[in-house]
C-alpha positions, 0 to 999 in steps of 0.5 A: 455810837459816835462819829460816822457810825451814828450816821449809818442809821437811815433816818439820822441824816434826814432828820438833821437836814429837816431840822436845818430847814424847819429850825424846830419840830415835834416828834409828830412833825418828824413822823409826818414829814420824813420818809422813814418809819416811825420806829426809825425816827424815834430810835434816831433821836436818842442817838442824835442827842447822845452825839450832841446834835439835837436838843429837846425843849418842852413848850411852856404852853399847851399842848406842851410838846417837846420840840427838837432843835439842832445844837450848834454842832448839829447845824454844822453837820446838817449844813454839810449833809444839805450840801452833799444832798445838793451836789448829788441832785445836780445835773451832770 
């Protein structure tokens, strides 16, 4: 799955914009802070990784969580999504 097909998954744009704002997050952070089901979030992460939009980094200290960050490509896509969101929220 690549291109716009990947973004058809409901949680994908939300995850990208969230990571743009927060810089990094654990899976638990995503589950608690994004308005999407846990399954939708967890199913989205491999797709985002395959598209080269996120990285998972393991913490070196306890609790050794995996933190999710945007790649350079992910930042570019997320910035465009954030701009679309801003335009849609504008008063007419």
